[in-house]
DSSP file (Angstrom, degrees, kcal/mol; ACC not computed):
  #  RESIDUE AA STRUCTURE BP1 BP2  ACC     N-H-->O    O-->H-N    N-H-->O    O-->H-N    TCO  KAPPA ALPHA  PHI   PSI    X-CA   Y-CA   Z-CA
    1    1 A M     >        0   0    0      0, 0.0     4,-2.5     0, 0.0     5,-0.2   0.000 360.0 360.0 360.0 -43.8  166.2  -42.3  244.4
    2    2 A F  H  >  +     0   0    0      1,-0.2     4,-2.6     2,-0.2     5,-0.2   0.908 360.0  50.8 -62.4 -40.7  162.8  -42.3  246.0
    3    3 A Q  H  > S+     0   0    0      2,-0.2     4,-2.4     1,-0.2    -1,-0.2   0.886 109.7  50.4 -64.2 -38.2  163.3  -38.7  247.1
    4    4 A E  H  > S+     0   0    0      2,-0.2     4,-2.6     1,-0.2    -2,-0.2   0.922 112.3  46.1 -65.9 -44.1  164.3  -37.7  243.6
    5    5 A L  H  X S+     0   0    0     -4,-2.5     4,-2.6     2,-0.2    -2,-0.2   0.896 112.2  51.7 -64.2 -39.7  161.2  -39.4  242.1
    6    6 A S  H  X S+     0   0    0     -4,-2.6     4,-2.5    -5,-0.2    -2,-0.2   0.909 110.8  47.9 -63.4 -41.8  159.0  -37.9  244.8
    7    7 A K  H  X S+     0   0    0     -4,-2.4     4,-2.8     2,-0.2    -2,-0.2   0.918 111.8  49.4 -65.0 -43.9  160.4  -34.4  244.0
    8    8 A Q  H  X S+     0   0    0     -4,-2.6     4,-2.5     2,-0.2    -2,-0.2   0.909 112.0  48.6 -61.8 -41.8  159.9  -34.9  240.3
    9    9 A F  H  X S+     0   0    0     -4,-2.6     4,-1.6     2,-0.2    -2,-0.2   0.930 112.2  48.6 -63.7 -44.7  156.3  -36.0  240.9
   10   10 A G  H  X S+     0   0    0     -4,-2.5     4,-0.8     1,-0.2    -2,-0.2   0.910 112.6  48.3 -60.9 -43.1  155.7  -33.0  243.1
   11   11 A D  H >< S+     0   0    0     -4,-2.8     3,-0.6     1,-0.2    -1,-0.2   0.895 110.7  50.7 -64.4 -40.0  157.2  -30.7  240.5
   12   12 A S  H 3< S+     0   0    0     -4,-2.5     4,-0.4     1,-0.2    -1,-0.2   0.776 110.0  50.8 -71.0 -24.4  155.1  -32.2  237.7
   13   13 A M  H 3X S+     0   0    0     -4,-1.6     4,-2.4     1,-0.2    -1,-0.2   0.606  86.1  88.9 -85.9 -12.5  151.9  -31.8  239.8
   14   14 A E  H <X S+     0   0    0     -4,-0.8     4,-2.4    -3,-0.6    -1,-0.2   0.897  85.9  49.4 -56.2 -46.5  152.6  -28.1  240.6
   15   15 A P  H  > S+     0   0    0      0, 0.0     4,-2.4     0, 0.0    -1,-0.2   0.894 110.6  51.7 -61.2 -36.9  150.8  -26.8  237.5
   16   16 A F  H  > S+     0   0    0     -4,-0.4     4,-2.3     2,-0.2    -2,-0.2   0.919 109.1  49.8 -63.9 -42.5  147.8  -29.0  238.2
   17   17 A K  H  X S+     0   0    0     -4,-2.4     4,-2.4     1,-0.2    -1,-0.2   0.904 109.7  52.1 -61.2 -40.9  147.7  -27.6  241.8
   18   18 A D  H  X S+     0   0    0     -4,-2.4     4,-2.4     2,-0.2    -2,-0.2   0.907 108.8  50.2 -61.7 -42.0  147.8  -24.1  240.4
   19   19 A L  H  X S+     0   0    0     -4,-2.4     4,-2.4     2,-0.2    -2,-0.2   0.912 110.4  49.2 -62.8 -42.7  144.9  -24.9  238.1
   20   20 A V  H  X S+     0   0    0     -4,-2.3     4,-2.5     1,-0.2    -1,-0.2   0.909 111.0  50.4 -63.4 -41.6  142.8  -26.2  240.9
   21   21 A N  H  X S+     0   0    0     -4,-2.4     4,-2.7     2,-0.2    -2,-0.2   0.906 109.9  50.3 -63.1 -41.8  143.7  -23.1  243.0
   22   22 A I  H  X S+     0   0    0     -4,-2.4     4,-2.5     1,-0.2    -2,-0.2   0.937 112.8  46.0 -61.9 -46.6  142.6  -20.8  240.2
   23   23 A Q  H  X S+     0   0    0     -4,-2.4     4,-2.6     2,-0.2    -2,-0.2   0.895 112.1  51.5 -64.1 -39.5  139.3  -22.7  239.8
   24   24 A T  H  X S+     0   0    0     -4,-2.5     4,-2.4     2,-0.2    -2,-0.2   0.938 111.7  46.2 -62.7 -46.9  138.7  -22.7  243.5
   25   25 A K  H  X S+     0   0    0     -4,-2.7     4,-2.4     2,-0.2    -2,-0.2   0.900 112.4  51.5 -62.6 -40.4  139.3  -18.9  243.7
   26   26 A M  H  X S+     0   0    0     -4,-2.5     4,-2.8    -5,-0.2    -2,-0.2   0.935 111.4  46.5 -62.5 -46.1  137.1  -18.3  240.7
   27   27 A L  H  X S+     0   0    0     -4,-2.6     4,-2.4     1,-0.2    -2,-0.2   0.880 111.6  51.5 -65.6 -37.7  134.2  -20.3  242.2
   28   28 A E  H  X S+     0   0    0     -4,-2.4     4,-2.4    -5,-0.2    -1,-0.2   0.919 112.1  47.1 -62.7 -42.8  134.6  -18.6  245.6
   29   29 A E  H  X S+     0   0    0     -4,-2.4     4,-2.6     2,-0.2    -2,-0.2   0.922 112.5  48.6 -65.3 -44.9  134.4  -15.2  243.8
   30   30 A L  H  X S+     0   0    0     -4,-2.8     4,-2.5     2,-0.2    -1,-0.2   0.902 112.0  49.7 -62.4 -40.6  131.4  -16.2  241.7
   31   31 A T  H  X S+     0   0    0     -4,-2.4     4,-2.3     2,-0.2    -2,-0.2   0.926 111.1  48.9 -63.8 -44.5  129.6  -17.5  244.9
   32   32 A R  H  X S+     0   0    0     -4,-2.4     4,-2.2     1,-0.2    -2,-0.2   0.924 112.6  48.3 -60.4 -44.6  130.4  -14.3  246.7
   33   33 A Q  H  X S+     0   0    0     -4,-2.6     4,-2.5     1,-0.2    -2,-0.2   0.901 111.1  49.8 -63.9 -41.3  129.1  -12.2  243.8
   34   34 A Q  H  X S+     0   0    0     -4,-2.5     4,-2.6     2,-0.2    -1,-0.2   0.876 109.6  51.5 -66.7 -36.4  125.9  -14.3  243.5
   35   35 A M  H  X S+     0   0    0     -4,-2.3     4,-2.4     2,-0.2    -1,-0.2   0.912 111.1  47.9 -65.9 -41.0  125.2  -14.0  247.2
   36   36 A E  H  X S+     0   0    0     -4,-2.2     4,-2.5     2,-0.2    -2,-0.2   0.909 112.3  49.5 -63.8 -42.3  125.6  -10.2  247.0
   37   37 A C  H  X S+     0   0    0     -4,-2.5     4,-2.4     2,-0.2    -2,-0.2   0.929 111.6  47.9 -62.8 -46.2  123.3  -10.1  244.0
   38   38 A T  H  X S+     0   0    0     -4,-2.6     4,-2.5     1,-0.2    -1,-0.2   0.911 111.5  50.8 -61.5 -42.7  120.7  -12.2  245.7
   39   39 A K  H  X S+     0   0    0     -4,-2.4     4,-2.6     1,-0.2    -1,-0.2   0.914 110.3  49.5 -61.3 -43.4  120.9  -10.0  248.8
   40   40 A S  H  X S+     0   0    0     -4,-2.5     4,-2.3     1,-0.2    -2,-0.2   0.900 111.1  49.3 -63.1 -41.1  120.5   -6.8  246.7
   41   41 A C  H  X S+     0   0    0     -4,-2.4     4,-2.1     2,-0.2    -2,-0.2   0.909 112.0  47.9 -65.3 -41.8  117.5   -8.3  245.0
   42   42 A I  H  X S+     0   0    0     -4,-2.5     4,-2.5     2,-0.2    -2,-0.2   0.920 112.0  49.6 -65.0 -43.3  115.9   -9.3  248.3
   43   43 A E  H  X S+     0   0    0     -4,-2.6     4,-2.5     1,-0.2    -2,-0.2   0.892 110.4  50.8 -63.1 -39.1  116.5   -5.9  249.7
   44   44 A A  H  X S+     0   0    0     -4,-2.3     4,-2.4     2,-0.2    -1,-0.2   0.891 110.5  49.5 -64.8 -38.9  115.0   -4.2  246.7
   45   45 A T  H  X S+     0   0    0     -4,-2.1     4,-2.2     2,-0.2    -2,-0.2   0.907 111.4  48.5 -66.7 -41.8  111.9   -6.4  247.0
   46   46 A I  H  X S+     0   0    0     -4,-2.5     4,-2.1     2,-0.2    -2,-0.2   0.923 112.4  48.9 -63.2 -43.9  111.6   -5.5  250.7
   47   47 A Q  H  X S+     0   0    0     -4,-2.5     4,-2.5     1,-0.2    -2,-0.2   0.905 110.2  51.1 -62.7 -41.4  112.0   -1.8  249.9
   48   48 A Q  H  X S+     0   0    0     -4,-2.4     4,-2.0     1,-0.2    -1,-0.2   0.901 108.0  52.5 -63.2 -39.9  109.4   -2.1  247.1
   49   49 A T  H  X S+     0   0    0     -4,-2.2     4,-0.8     2,-0.2    -1,-0.2   0.897 110.7  47.6 -62.9 -40.2  107.0   -3.8  249.5
   50   50 A R  H >< S+     0   0    0     -4,-2.1     3,-0.7     1,-0.2     4,-0.3   0.920 113.7  47.0 -64.9 -43.7  107.4   -0.9  252.0
   51   51 A E  H >< S+     0   0    0     -4,-2.5     3,-1.7     1,-0.2     4,-0.4   0.784  98.2  71.6 -70.0 -26.9  106.9    1.7  249.4
   52   52 A L  H >< S+     0   0    0     -4,-2.0     3,-1.3     1,-0.3    -1,-0.2   0.843  90.3  60.0 -58.0 -34.7  103.9   -0.1  248.0
   53   53 A Q  T << S+     0   0    0     -4,-0.8    -1,-0.3    -3,-0.7    -2,-0.2   0.712 100.0  57.0 -67.6 -19.3  101.9    1.0  251.1
   54   54 A K  T <  S+     0   0    0     -3,-1.7     2,-0.3    -4,-0.3    -1,-0.3   0.536  80.6 109.6 -89.2  -7.2  102.6    4.6  250.2
   55   55 A C    <   +     0   0    0     -3,-1.3     3,-0.1    -4,-0.4    -3,-0.0  -0.521  38.7 176.2 -73.8 132.7  101.0    4.3  246.7
   56   56 A H        +     0   0    0     -2,-0.3     2,-0.3     1,-0.2    -1,-0.1   0.575  63.3  12.3-111.0 -15.5   97.7    6.2  246.5
   57   57 A N  S  > S-     0   0    0      1,-0.1     4,-1.8     0, 0.0    -1,-0.2  -0.914  85.0 -89.7-152.2 177.7   96.8    5.6  242.8
   58   58 A A  H  > S+     0   0    0     -2,-0.3     4,-2.5     1,-0.2     5,-0.2   0.837 120.6  57.6 -64.1 -34.2   97.8    3.6  239.7
   59   59 A S  H  > S+     0   0    0      2,-0.2     4,-2.3     1,-0.2    -1,-0.2   0.917 106.0  49.0 -63.9 -43.6  100.3    6.2  238.6
   60   60 A D  H  > S+     0   0    0      1,-0.2     4,-2.3     2,-0.2    -1,-0.2   0.912 111.5  50.5 -60.4 -42.4  102.2    5.9  241.9
   61   61 A L  H  X S+     0   0    0     -4,-1.8     4,-2.5     1,-0.2    -2,-0.2   0.902 109.2  50.6 -63.7 -41.8  102.2    2.1  241.5
   62   62 A M  H  X S+     0   0    0     -4,-2.5     4,-2.4     2,-0.2    -1,-0.2   0.913 111.0  48.5 -63.3 -42.7  103.5    2.4  237.9
   63   63 A E  H  X S+     0   0    0     -4,-2.3     4,-2.4     2,-0.2    -1,-0.2   0.898 111.2  50.6 -64.2 -40.3  106.4    4.7  239.0
   64   64 A L  H  X S+     0   0    0     -4,-2.3     4,-2.4     1,-0.2    -2,-0.2   0.920 111.1  48.2 -62.8 -44.3  107.2    2.3  241.9
   65   65 A Q  H  X S+     0   0    0     -4,-2.5     4,-2.8     2,-0.2    -2,-0.2   0.887 110.9  51.3 -64.6 -39.5  107.3   -0.7  239.5
   66   66 A K  H  X S+     0   0    0     -4,-2.4     4,-2.5     2,-0.2    -2,-0.2   0.931 111.7  46.5 -62.7 -45.7  109.5    1.2  237.0
   67   67 A A  H  X S+     0   0    0     -4,-2.4     4,-2.3     2,-0.2    -2,-0.2   0.904 113.6  49.3 -64.0 -40.7  112.0    2.2  239.8
   68   68 A Y  H  X S+     0   0    0     -4,-2.4     4,-2.5     2,-0.2     5,-0.2   0.934 112.5  46.7 -63.3 -47.6  112.0   -1.4  241.1
   69   69 A A  H  X S+     0   0    0     -4,-2.8     4,-2.6     1,-0.2    -2,-0.2   0.893 112.4  50.6 -63.1 -39.9  112.6   -2.9  237.6
   70   70 A K  H  X S+     0   0    0     -4,-2.5     4,-2.3    -5,-0.2    -1,-0.2   0.911 110.7  48.8 -65.3 -42.0  115.3   -0.4  236.9
   71   71 A E  H  X S+     0   0    0     -4,-2.3     4,-2.3     2,-0.2    -2,-0.2   0.917 113.3  46.7 -64.2 -43.5  117.1   -1.2  240.2
   72   72 A L  H  X S+     0   0    0     -4,-2.5     4,-2.7     2,-0.2     5,-0.2   0.908 110.9  52.8 -64.8 -41.2  116.9   -4.9  239.5
   73   73 A E  H  X S+     0   0    0     -4,-2.6     4,-2.3    -5,-0.2    -2,-0.2   0.923 111.2  46.2 -60.1 -44.5  118.1   -4.5  236.0
   74   74 A E  H  X S+     0   0    0     -4,-2.3     4,-2.5     2,-0.2     5,-0.2   0.905 112.1  51.2 -65.4 -42.1  121.1   -2.5  237.2
   75   75 A T  H  X S+     0   0    0     -4,-2.3     4,-2.2     1,-0.2    -2,-0.2   0.929 113.6  44.1 -60.2 -46.3  121.9   -5.1  239.9
   76   76 A L  H  X S+     0   0    0     -4,-2.7     4,-2.4     2,-0.2    -2,-0.2   0.857 111.9  53.2 -69.7 -35.3  121.7   -8.0  237.4
   77   77 A R  H  X S+     0   0    0     -4,-2.3     4,-2.2    -5,-0.2    -2,-0.2   0.939 111.4  45.6 -64.3 -46.1  123.8   -6.1  234.8
   78   78 A L  H  X S+     0   0    0     -4,-2.5     4,-2.5     2,-0.2    -2,-0.2   0.898 111.9  51.9 -63.6 -40.4  126.5   -5.4  237.4
   79   79 A A  H  X S+     0   0    0     -4,-2.2     4,-2.6    -5,-0.2    -1,-0.2   0.912 109.4  50.3 -62.7 -41.8  126.5   -9.0  238.6
   80   80 A G  H  X S+     0   0    0     -4,-2.4     4,-2.4     2,-0.2    -2,-0.2   0.911 110.8  48.7 -62.1 -43.0  126.8  -10.2  235.0
   81   81 A E  H  X S+     0   0    0     -4,-2.2     4,-2.2     2,-0.2    -2,-0.2   0.917 112.7  47.7 -63.1 -43.6  129.8   -7.9  234.4
   82   82 A Q  H  X S+     0   0    0     -4,-2.5     4,-2.3     2,-0.2    -2,-0.2   0.896 111.4  50.8 -65.6 -39.8  131.5   -9.1  237.6
   83   83 A N  H  X S+     0   0    0     -4,-2.6     4,-2.3     1,-0.2    -2,-0.2   0.927 110.5  48.8 -62.8 -44.4  130.9  -12.7  236.8
   84   84 A M  H  X S+     0   0    0     -4,-2.4     4,-2.8     1,-0.2    -2,-0.2   0.890 110.0  51.9 -63.7 -38.8  132.3  -12.3  233.3
   85   85 A K  H  X S+     0   0    0     -4,-2.2     4,-2.8     2,-0.2     5,-0.2   0.929 109.5  49.3 -63.8 -43.8  135.4  -10.5  234.8
   86   86 A A  H  X S+     0   0    0     -4,-2.3     4,-2.1     1,-0.2    -2,-0.2   0.915 113.9  46.2 -61.0 -42.6  136.0  -13.4  237.2
   87   87 A L  H  X S+     0   0    0     -4,-2.3     4,-2.5     2,-0.2    -2,-0.2   0.908 113.4  48.4 -66.5 -42.2  135.7  -15.9  234.4
   88   88 A Q  H  X S+     0   0    0     -4,-2.8     4,-2.6     2,-0.2    -2,-0.2   0.895 110.8  50.8 -66.4 -39.8  138.0  -14.0  232.1
   89   89 A D  H  X S+     0   0    0     -4,-2.8     4,-2.2     2,-0.2    -1,-0.2   0.923 112.4  46.8 -62.8 -43.6  140.6  -13.5  234.9
   90   90 A A  H  X S+     0   0    0     -4,-2.1     4,-2.6    -5,-0.2    -2,-0.2   0.910 111.7  51.3 -64.7 -41.7  140.5  -17.3  235.6
   91   91 A R  H  X S+     0   0    0     -4,-2.5     4,-2.9     1,-0.2    -2,-0.2   0.927 109.7  49.4 -61.3 -44.9  140.7  -18.1  231.9
   92   92 A A  H  X S+     0   0    0     -4,-2.6     4,-2.1     1,-0.2    -1,-0.2   0.913 112.2  48.0 -61.6 -42.7  143.8  -15.8  231.4
   93   93 A A  H  X S+     0   0    0     -4,-2.2     4,-2.2     2,-0.2    -1,-0.2   0.903 113.2  47.7 -65.4 -40.8  145.5  -17.3  234.4
   94   94 A I  H  X S+     0   0    0     -4,-2.6     4,-2.6     1,-0.2    -2,-0.2   0.910 110.9  51.2 -66.7 -41.8  144.8  -20.9  233.1
   95   95 A E  H  X S+     0   0    0     -4,-2.9     4,-2.8    -5,-0.2    -2,-0.2   0.888 109.4  51.3 -62.2 -38.2  146.0  -20.0  229.6
   96   96 A K  H  X S+     0   0    0     -4,-2.1     4,-2.9     2,-0.2     5,-0.2   0.936 111.3  46.5 -65.2 -45.8  149.2  -18.6  231.1
   97   97 A I  H  X S+     0   0    0     -4,-2.2     4,-2.4     2,-0.2     5,-0.2   0.932 114.4  48.4 -60.7 -45.0  149.9  -21.7  233.1
   98   98 A T  H  X S+     0   0    0     -4,-2.6     4,-2.4     1,-0.2    -2,-0.2   0.925 113.5  46.2 -62.0 -45.5  149.1  -23.9  230.1
   99   99 A Q  H  X S+     0   0    0     -4,-2.8     4,-2.9     2,-0.2     5,-0.2   0.911 111.3  52.0 -65.5 -42.1  151.4  -21.8  227.8
  100  100 A D  H  X S+     0   0    0     -4,-2.9     4,-2.3     1,-0.2    -1,-0.2   0.912 112.4  45.8 -60.2 -42.4  154.2  -21.8  230.3
  101  101 A Q  H  X S+     0   0    0     -4,-2.4     4,-2.2    -5,-0.2    -1,-0.2   0.885 112.5  50.3 -69.1 -37.6  154.0  -25.6  230.6
  102  102 A F  H  X S+     0   0    0     -4,-2.4     4,-2.2    -5,-0.2    -2,-0.2   0.922 111.6  48.5 -64.8 -43.4  153.8  -26.0  226.9
  103  103 A D  H  X S+     0   0    0     -4,-2.9     4,-1.4     1,-0.2    -2,-0.2   0.911 111.6  49.7 -62.6 -42.4  156.9  -23.8  226.4
  104  104 A A  H  X S+     0   0    0     -4,-2.3     4,-0.8     1,-0.2    -1,-0.2   0.883 110.7  50.4 -64.2 -37.9  158.8  -25.7  229.1
  105  105 A F  H >< S+     0   0    0     -4,-2.2     3,-0.6     1,-0.2    -1,-0.2   0.884 107.8  53.0 -67.2 -39.0  157.9  -29.0  227.4
  106  106 A N  H 3< S+     0   0    0     -4,-2.2    -1,-0.2     1,-0.2    -2,-0.2   0.788 102.6  59.1 -67.7 -27.9  159.1  -27.7  224.0
  107  107 A K  H 3<        0   0    0     -4,-1.4    -1,-0.2     1,-0.2    -2,-0.2   0.778 360.0 360.0 -71.7 -25.9  162.5  -26.7  225.4
  108  108 A K    <<        0   0    0     -4,-0.8    -1,-0.2    -3,-0.6    -2,-0.2   0.486 360.0 360.0 -74.4 360.0  163.2  -30.2  226.5
């Protein structure tokens, strides 16, 4: 009897474990993406600092700033897209688990 109750409890907790795993994977992915984004921004800043020494006039400086801003904008845009994809994937997986459990509950 104890084994049966233990099995039922384990089975009933399985969807919760799946939800926790989905959230964990999503947070790991978001963290990885944010670290990559931060690294790209730092590298762009370092590169801009190196290039700054090559500027001889205001026009050169303006072009350097434009290129830097464009690179940062693209980096942040891509990071935003990747973050949204990770969130949407997690949401879809959570919705599927929820719907599957709701359907199983309705059959009983």
